[in-house]
C-alpha positions in Angstrom: -16.7 19.9 -39.2 -18.0 19.9 -35.3 -18.2 16.3 -34.6 -21.7 14.6 -33.7 -21.9 12.3 -30.3 -22.2 9.6 -32.9 -18.9 10.4 -34.4 -17.4 10.8 -31.1 -17.9 7.3 -30.1 -17.1 5.8 -33.2 -13.7 7.7 -32.9 -13.3 6.5 -29.2 -13.8 2.8 -30.6 -11.2 3.7 -33.5 -13.8 2.7 -35.9 -13.8 3.5 -39.4 -16.4 5.5 -40.9 -17.4 8.0 -43.7 -19.4 11.6 -43.1 -21.4 12.6 -45.8 -23.4 16.1 -46.2 -26.5 17.0 -47.8 -28.7 20.2 -47.9 -30.6 19.5 -44.6 -33.9 20.9 -45.7 -37.3 19.1 -44.3 -36.3 15.6 -46.6 -37.7 12.2 -46.7 -35.1 9.1 -46.4 -35.8 8.7 -50.3 -34.6 12.4 -50.6 -31.2 12.0 -48.8 -30.1 9.0 -50.4 -31.3 10.8 -53.8 -29.2 14.0 -52.3 -26.2 12.1 -51.5 -26.6 9.6 -54.7 -26.9 6.3 -53.2 -28.7 3.2 -53.6 -32.0 4.0 -51.2 -31.9 0.3 -50.0 -28.0 1.3 -48.4 -29.6 4.2 -46.6 -31.4 3.5 -43.0 -33.4 5.7 -41.2 -33.5 4.9 -37.2 -37.1 5.0 -35.6 -37.8 4.7 -31.8 -40.8 3.3 -30.4 -41.9 2.8 -27.0 -44.1 -0.4 -26.2 -47.1 -1.1 -23.4 -44.7 -2.4 -21.3 -42.6 1.2 -21.3 -39.9 -0.4 -23.1 -38.1 1.6 -25.6 -36.9 0.0 -29.1 -34.4 0.9 -31.8 -35.3 0.2 -35.3 -33.3 0.9 -38.8 -34.8 0.3 -41.9 -33.7 1.2 -45.4 -35.6 4.8 -46.1 -38.2 3.4 -48.8 -39.8 0.7 -46.3 -42.1 1.5 -43.4 -41.7 -0.5 -40.0 -44.0 -3.6 -39.5 -45.0 -2.9 -35.5 -45.9 -6.5 -35.6 -43.1 -8.0 -36.6 -41.5 -5.1 -34.8 -42.7 -6.5 -31.8 -42.5 -9.6 -32.2 -38.4 -9.4 -32.7 -38.1 -7.7 -29.7 -40.4 -10.1 -27.2 -43.3 -7.6 -26.7 -46.7 -7.6 -27.3 -47.6 -4.1 -28.9 -45.1 -1.2 -30.4 -46.3 2.1 -31.0 -44.0 4.7 -32.4 -42.4 6.9 -30.2 -44.1 10.7 -30.5 -42.2 13.0 -31.7 -42.3 15.3 -28.8 -40.9 12.9 -26.6 -38.1 12.3 -29.1 -35.4 14.7 -27.8 -35.9 14.5 -24.5 -35.5 10.5 -24.6 -32.7 10.6 -27.0 -30.9 13.8 -27.3 -31.9 13.6 -31.0 -33.7 15.7 -33.3 -36.9 14.1 -35.9 -34.8 14.0 -39.0 -31.7 13.6 -37.1 -31.6 10.7 -34.8 -28.3 8.2 -35.0 -28.3 5.0 -33.2 -25.4 5.6 -32.2 -24.9 8.4 -29.2 -28.2 8.4 -27.7 -28.7 9.7 -24.1 -29.1 5.7 -23.1 -28.8 2.7 -24.9 -32.1 1.1 -26.5 -32.0 -2.4 -27.4 -31.9 -2.0 -31.3 -32.9 -4.1 -34.4 -31.4 -3.8 -38.0 -32.8 -4.7 -40.7 -31.7 -8.0 -42.3 -30.8 -6.4 -45.4 -28.0 -4.7 -44.4 -26.2 -7.4 -44.2 -25.5 -7.8 -48.1 -23.8 -4.4 -48.4 -20.2 -3.9 -47.0 -21.6 -0.5 -45.8 -24.6 1.0 -45.1 -25.6 5.0 -44.5 -27.4 6.3 -41.3 -28.1 9.7 -39.6 -24.9 11.1 -38.0 -26.8 12.8 -35.2 -27.6 16.1 -36.9 -29.7 16.9 -40.0 -27.6 17.3 -42.7 -25.0 14.2 -42.0 -24.6 11.0 -42.9 -22.6 8.7 -41.5 -21.6 5.8 -43.8 -19.7 2.6 -41.9 -20.5 -1.4 -42.0 -22.5 -3.5 -40.4 -20.3 -4.9 -38.2 -18.6 -1.2 -37.1 -22.4 -0.3 -36.1 -22.9 -3.5 -34.1 -19.7 -2.7 -32.4 -21.0 0.4 -30.8 -24.4 -0.5 -30.8 -25.4 -3.9 -29.2 -27.9 -4.7 -31.8 -29.9 -7.8 -33.6 -30.8 -8.3 -37.3 -34.7 -9.0 -38.4 -37.2 -8.6 -41.1 -39.4 -5.8 -39.4 -40.7 -4.2 -42.5 -44.1 -4.6 -44.6 
């Protein structure tokens, strides 16, 4: 299997992780969790937002949850946030919709992990390519991506 940027960064820091693959069709996050045989609460999606100030922020939330933009803005000290338009995702992050990993973006943005992740030994999130997920501990993720935790869902 060809390594993604996310996997290479974890390897460089000698951080343990597992890779899971699934049929990479146009699956929702909950369908990805089911395809992996994982509890949807342990599988996280990566969402990129833009603030009125022009700053960009990354949020990792459970796949079955919805991002509350007001809570998200408060968590990062902004007045308002909106979802990054899909056409801007690849040029900004280097990742496509459905394959966006919090690790290995072109530029590292402030990242917020939903607090529920801390109840699990490991969580799953995109490996940077549709059809691949990384399973790692929240602490391992924090060793590669400076992040904070907050409740940012509806």
